[in-house]
N, CA, C and O atoms as a DFTB+ gen file, in Angstrom:
352 C
 N C O
     1  1     -12.719       3.466      13.386
     2  2     -13.586       3.776      11.920
     3  2     -15.194       4.391      12.779
     4  3     -15.974       4.117      13.691
     5  1     -14.929       5.364      11.707
     6  2     -16.127       6.843      12.292
     7  2     -17.145       6.027      11.837
     8  3     -17.065       5.057      11.084
     9  1     -18.104       6.516      12.366
    10  2     -19.469       6.247      12.023
    11  2     -20.105       6.366      10.886
    12  3     -20.949       5.614      10.400
    13  1     -19.436       7.859      10.270
    14  2     -19.955       7.580       8.689
    15  2     -19.285       6.679       8.079
    16  3     -20.186       5.941       7.680
    17  1     -18.007       6.087       7.621
    18  2     -17.050       4.540       7.481
    19  2     -18.412       3.609       7.510
    20  3     -19.125       3.212       6.588
    21  1     -18.490       3.413       8.983
    22  2     -19.570       2.280       9.098
    23  2     -20.644       2.164       8.647
    24  3     -21.236       1.119       8.379
    25  1     -21.107       3.607       8.484
    26  2     -22.486       3.342       7.596
    27  2     -22.449       3.156       6.095
    28  3     -23.224       2.533       5.369
    29  1     -21.460       3.785       5.834
    30  2     -21.040       3.795       4.187
    31  2     -20.954       1.726       4.383
    32  3     -21.932       1.015       4.151
    33  1     -20.128       1.398       4.657
    34  2     -19.428       0.134       4.458
    35  2     -20.676      -0.417       4.818
    36  3     -20.825      -1.365       4.048
    37  1     -22.060      -0.314       5.876
    38  2     -22.706      -1.266       6.097
    39  2     -23.454      -1.113       4.992
    40  3     -23.803      -2.221       4.585
    41  1     -23.881      -0.179       4.284
    42  2     -25.139       0.249       3.025
    43  2     -24.285      -0.853       1.972
    44  3     -24.793      -1.918       1.619
    45  1     -22.954      -0.419       1.555
    46  2     -22.473      -1.389       0.705
    47  2     -22.726      -2.538       0.870
    48  3     -23.540      -3.055       0.105
    49  1     -22.109      -3.333       1.931
    50  2     -22.395      -4.958       2.427
    51  2     -24.176      -5.241       1.996
    52  3     -24.683      -6.222       1.452
    53  1     -24.678      -4.237       2.380
    54  2     -25.990      -4.871       2.811
    55  2     -26.711      -4.609       0.918
    56  3     -27.512      -5.419       0.452
    57  1     -26.280      -3.528       0.210
    58  2     -26.636      -3.765      -0.895
    59  2     -26.124      -4.912      -2.002
    60  3     -26.798      -5.426      -2.895
    61  1     -24.613      -5.171      -1.639
    62  2     -24.082      -6.388      -2.053
    63  2     -24.765      -7.574      -1.793
    64  3     -24.897      -8.389      -2.707
    65  1     -25.268      -7.819      -0.567
    66  2     -25.868      -8.853      -0.157
    67  2     -27.253      -9.194      -0.931
    68  3     -27.566     -10.374      -1.092
    69  1     -27.986      -8.256      -1.356
    70  2     -28.809      -8.375      -2.009
    71  2     -28.777      -8.849      -3.403
    72  3     -29.862      -8.885      -3.983
    73  1     -27.519      -9.291      -4.163
    74  2     -27.118      -9.747      -5.149
    75  2     -26.785     -10.978      -5.238
    76  3     -26.320     -11.442      -6.279
    77  1     -27.021     -11.850      -3.896
    78  2     -26.066     -13.194      -4.003
    79  2     -27.102     -13.808      -4.762
    80  3     -28.293     -13.549      -4.938
    81  1     -26.305     -14.714      -5.175
    82  2     -27.026     -15.642      -6.388
    83  2     -26.875     -15.377      -7.363
    84  3     -26.692     -16.195      -8.264
    85  1     -26.903     -14.051      -7.517
    86  2     -27.388     -13.614      -9.453
    87  2     -26.360     -14.377     -10.323
    88  3     -25.201     -14.638     -10.002
    89  1     -26.817     -14.603     -11.170
    90  2     -24.979     -15.867     -11.630
    91  2     -24.308     -14.551     -12.826
    92  3     -24.855     -13.754     -13.588
    93  1     -22.964     -14.845     -12.500
    94  2     -21.914     -14.305     -13.479
    95  2     -22.123     -14.434     -14.891
    96  3     -22.398     -15.589     -15.216
    97  1     -22.076     -13.579     -15.862
    98  2     -22.492     -14.371     -17.410
    99  2     -21.590     -12.682     -18.298
   100  3     -21.843     -11.501     -18.060
   101  1     -20.996     -13.021     -18.872
   102  2     -20.444     -12.079     -19.752
   103  2     -21.134     -12.015     -20.992
   104  3     -20.811     -10.948     -21.513
   105  1     -21.868     -12.590     -21.666
   106  2     -22.198     -12.684     -23.100
   107  2     -22.616     -13.859     -22.962
   108  3     -22.052     -14.939     -22.786
   109  1     -24.987     -13.138     -23.180
   110  2     -24.887     -11.879     -23.962
   111  2     -24.297     -11.037     -22.404
   112  3     -23.999     -11.407     -21.268
   113  1     -24.354      -9.678     -23.183
   114  2     -23.973      -8.641     -21.764
   115  2     -24.830      -8.942     -20.274
   116  3     -25.862      -9.607     -20.360
   117  1     -24.592      -8.676     -19.548
   118  2     -25.516      -8.835     -18.096
   119  2     -26.786      -7.856     -18.599
   120  3     -26.890      -7.320     -19.702
   121  1     -27.462      -7.800     -17.782
   122  2     -28.610      -7.071     -17.342
   123  2     -28.573      -6.555     -15.840
   124  3     -29.165      -5.516     -15.549
   125  1     -27.985      -7.170     -15.037
   126  2     -27.987      -6.772     -13.420
   127  2     -28.975      -7.113     -12.801
   128  3     -28.966      -6.930     -11.583
   129  1     -30.091      -7.691     -13.410
   130  2     -31.408      -8.357     -12.604
   131  2     -31.095      -9.884     -12.974
   132  3     -31.461     -10.647     -12.081
   133  1     -30.586     -10.426     -13.927
   134  2     -30.707     -11.724     -13.808
   135  2     -29.245     -11.981     -14.224
   136  3     -29.137     -12.822     -15.116
   137  1     -28.545     -11.651     -13.947
   138  2     -26.950     -11.575     -14.411
   139  2     -26.243     -10.142     -14.331
   140  3     -26.781      -9.037     -14.394
   141  1     -24.880     -10.462     -14.174
   142  2     -23.825      -9.757     -13.539
   143  2     -22.465     -10.360     -14.001
   144  3     -22.164     -11.539     -14.188
   145  1     -21.506      -8.883     -14.170
   146  2     -20.622      -9.106     -14.574
   147  2     -19.624      -8.591     -13.305
   148  3     -20.364      -8.186     -12.409
   149  1     -18.339      -8.478     -12.956
   150  2     -17.943      -7.700     -11.856
   151  2     -18.355      -5.925     -11.632
   152  3     -18.834      -5.224     -10.741
   153  1     -17.876      -5.761     -12.927
   154  2     -18.092      -4.047     -13.017
   155  2     -19.528      -4.027     -12.682
   156  3     -19.914      -3.781     -11.540
   157  1     -20.244      -4.258     -13.564
   158  2     -21.990      -3.830     -13.167
   159  2     -22.320      -4.085     -11.873
   160  3     -23.213      -3.380     -11.404
   161  1     -21.665      -5.190     -10.946
   162  2     -22.064      -5.568      -9.489
   163  2     -21.342      -4.572      -8.556
   164  3     -21.751      -4.252      -7.440
   165  1     -20.177      -4.107      -9.174
   166  2     -19.450      -2.690      -8.220
   167  2     -20.131      -1.573      -8.349
   168  3     -20.216      -0.934      -7.299
   169  1     -20.856      -0.926      -9.639
   170  2     -21.643      -0.240      -9.911
   171  2     -23.166      -0.105      -9.057
   172  3     -23.622       0.586      -8.146
   173  1     -23.490      -0.877      -9.684
   174  2     -24.851      -1.117      -9.181
   175  2     -25.131      -1.268      -7.277
   176  3     -26.080      -0.992      -6.544
   177  1     -23.553      -1.932      -7.019
   178  2     -23.416      -1.892      -5.248
   179  2     -23.697      -0.654      -4.632
   180  3     -24.371      -0.220      -3.698
   181  1     -22.760      -0.161      -5.699
   182  2     -22.088       1.369      -4.973
   183  2     -23.650       2.295      -5.439
   184  3     -24.214       2.876      -4.512
   185  1     -24.128       2.367      -6.516
   186  2     -25.331       2.894      -6.365
   187  2     -26.173       3.511      -5.561
   188  3     -26.626       4.581      -5.156
   189  1     -26.190       1.132      -5.454
   190  2     -27.783       1.472      -4.110
   191  2     -27.269       2.258      -3.215
   192  3     -27.873       3.288      -2.914
   193  1     -26.031       1.924      -2.602
   194  2     -25.782       2.198      -1.166
   195  2     -25.863       3.937      -1.287
   196  3     -25.878       4.699      -0.320
   197  1     -25.917       4.395      -2.947
   198  2     -25.316       5.786      -2.352
   199  2     -24.396       6.286      -2.136
   200  3     -24.448       7.338      -1.500
   201  1     -22.943       5.678      -2.635
   202  2     -21.350       5.645      -3.076
   203  2     -21.493       6.161      -4.665
   204  3     -21.880       5.642      -5.712
   205  1     -20.988       7.415      -4.282
   206  2     -20.352       7.934      -5.364
   207  2     -18.898       7.458      -6.178
   208  3     -17.877       7.613      -5.507
   209  1     -18.757       6.997      -7.313
   210  2     -17.641       6.290      -8.245
   211  2     -16.685       7.848      -7.919
   212  3     -17.210       8.954      -7.787
   213  1     -15.359       7.590      -7.850
   214  2     -14.395       8.937      -7.933
   215  2     -14.598       9.148      -9.471
   216  3     -15.091       8.234     -10.131
   217  1     -14.241      10.295     -10.044
   218  2     -14.227      11.000     -11.407
   219  2     -13.209      10.041     -12.045
   220  3     -13.535       9.604     -13.149
   221  1     -11.925       9.603     -11.492
   222  2     -11.252       8.620     -12.790
   223  2     -11.840       7.210     -12.818
   224  3     -11.117       6.248     -13.074
   225  1     -12.856       7.105     -12.615
   226  2     -13.646       5.476     -12.860
   227  2     -14.701       6.338     -13.956
   228  3     -15.340       7.372     -13.761
   229  1     -14.566       5.195     -15.549
   230  2     -15.163       5.734     -16.662
   231  2     -15.260       4.333     -17.006
   232  3     -14.594       3.328     -16.760
   233  1     -16.464       4.637     -17.750
   234  2     -16.807       2.941     -18.362
   235  2     -15.865       2.729     -19.797
   236  3     -15.366       3.517     -20.601
   237  1     -15.895       1.448     -19.686
   238  2     -14.647       0.467     -20.494
   239  2     -15.847       0.491     -21.767
   240  3     -17.077       0.470     -21.751
   241  1     -14.554       0.561     -23.136
   242  2     -15.419      -0.151     -23.935
   243  2     -15.029      -1.417     -24.882
   244  3     -14.043      -1.068     -25.530
   245  1     -15.367      -2.611     -25.188
   246  2     -16.790      -2.181     -25.794
   247  2     -18.106      -2.399     -24.699
   248  3     -19.245      -1.933     -24.731
   249  1     -17.640      -3.032     -24.024
   250  2     -18.897      -3.358     -22.895
   251  2     -19.515      -2.176     -22.106
   252  3     -19.026      -1.719     -21.073
   253  1     -20.395      -1.830     -22.576
   254  2     -21.290      -0.810     -21.710
   255  2     -20.794      -0.249     -20.231
   256  3     -20.463       0.865     -19.825
   257  1     -20.914      -1.683     -19.565
   258  2     -21.093      -1.849     -17.730
   259  2     -19.646      -1.684     -17.604
   260  3     -19.465      -0.567     -17.119
   261  1     -18.612      -2.231     -17.797
   262  2     -17.761      -2.355     -17.714
   263  2     -17.042      -0.729     -16.746
   264  3     -17.387       0.448     -16.853
   265  1     -15.949      -1.389     -15.848
   266  2     -15.814      -0.004     -15.189
   267  2     -13.806       0.058     -15.527
   268  3     -13.278      -1.045     -15.667
   269  1     -13.008       1.148     -15.614
   270  2     -11.832       1.051     -15.521
   271  2     -11.316       2.375     -14.399
   272  3     -11.579       3.542     -14.686
   273  1     -10.665       2.063     -13.291
   274  2     -10.245       2.972     -12.622
   275  2      -8.849       3.414     -12.816
   276  3      -8.023       2.502     -12.764
   277  1      -8.396       4.606     -13.028
   278  2      -7.346       5.189     -13.684
   279  2      -6.764       5.987     -12.421
   280  3      -7.287       6.944     -11.851
   281  1      -5.303       5.223     -12.067
   282  2      -4.709       5.598     -11.021
   283  2      -3.485       6.342     -11.397
   284  3      -2.593       5.542     -11.683
   285  1      -3.043       7.808     -11.520
   286  2      -1.716       8.227     -12.165
   287  2      -0.613       7.416     -10.992
   288  3      -0.511       7.596      -9.778
   289  1       0.041       6.587     -11.803
   290  2       1.510       6.786     -10.914
   291  2       2.597       7.074     -12.043
   292  3       2.399       7.047     -13.258
   293  1       3.811       7.363     -11.367
   294  2       4.860       7.675     -12.014
   295  2       5.467       6.523     -12.991
   296  3       5.242       5.407     -12.525
   297  1       5.797       6.512     -13.566
   298  2       6.186       5.486     -14.818
   299  2       7.060       3.980     -14.192
   300  3       6.793       2.780     -14.262
   301  1       8.088       4.691     -13.634
   302  2       8.703       3.265     -12.364
   303  2       7.873       2.833     -11.556
   304  3       8.391       1.808     -11.113
   305  1       6.611       3.015     -10.940
   306  2       5.921       2.637     -10.126
   307  2       4.990       1.341     -10.797
   308  3       4.710       0.322     -10.165
   309  1       4.650       1.568     -11.970
   310  2       4.003       0.666     -12.640
   311  2       4.069      -0.411     -13.837
   312  3       3.224      -1.048     -14.466
   313  1       5.819      -0.287     -13.858
   314  2       6.307      -1.173     -14.812
   315  2       7.199      -2.281     -13.849
   316  3       7.966      -1.931     -12.952
   317  1       7.017      -3.195     -14.104
   318  2       7.138      -4.649     -12.888
   319  2       8.532      -4.810     -14.219
   320  3       8.535      -4.395     -15.378
   321  1       9.446      -5.468     -13.557
   322  2      11.025      -5.819     -13.449
   323  2      11.167      -7.214     -13.929
   324  3      11.052      -8.140     -13.125
   325  1      11.487      -7.500     -15.589
   326  2      10.779      -8.251     -16.358
   327  2      10.051      -8.372     -17.267
   328  3      10.128      -9.073     -18.275
   329  1       9.052      -7.433     -16.800
   330  2       7.509      -7.454     -18.091
   331  2       7.869      -6.824     -19.281
   332  3       8.327      -5.681     -19.303
   333  1       7.695      -7.472     -20.222
   334  2       7.544      -7.271     -21.463
   335  2       6.687      -6.111     -21.949
   336  3       6.999      -5.473     -22.954
   337  1       5.215      -5.749     -20.963
   338  2       4.219      -5.026     -21.469
   339  2       5.218      -3.572     -21.425
   340  3       6.133      -3.033     -20.802
   341  1       4.450      -3.434     -22.381
   342  2       5.080      -1.581     -22.436
   343  2       3.849      -0.758     -22.476
   344  3       2.857      -1.093     -23.123
   345  1       3.939       0.446     -21.693
   346  2       2.906       1.340     -21.734
   347  2       2.965       2.168     -22.517
   348  3       4.019       2.800     -22.574
   349  1       1.743       2.545     -23.546
   350  2       1.329       3.588     -24.611
   351  2       1.881       5.155     -23.868
   352  3       1.704       6.217     -24.465
């Protein structure tokens, strides 16, 4: 592991550790100070660690703090055998 990767990892872990003990909550929407959800935890932690999210990450609706990670995959790689789920 390079020293740059170690530094990034350390910054992420330190920022995440500062959020230890903040309760998980969806409703009312979390404020990032007294409550968190998973996406807000990731976003705030990476922001504090000065790590940019990839351009393919966008805010989901209707929750303003939710993140969606989009990874383009060939159609046959993301469908599972026997799945009733059909992608649009």
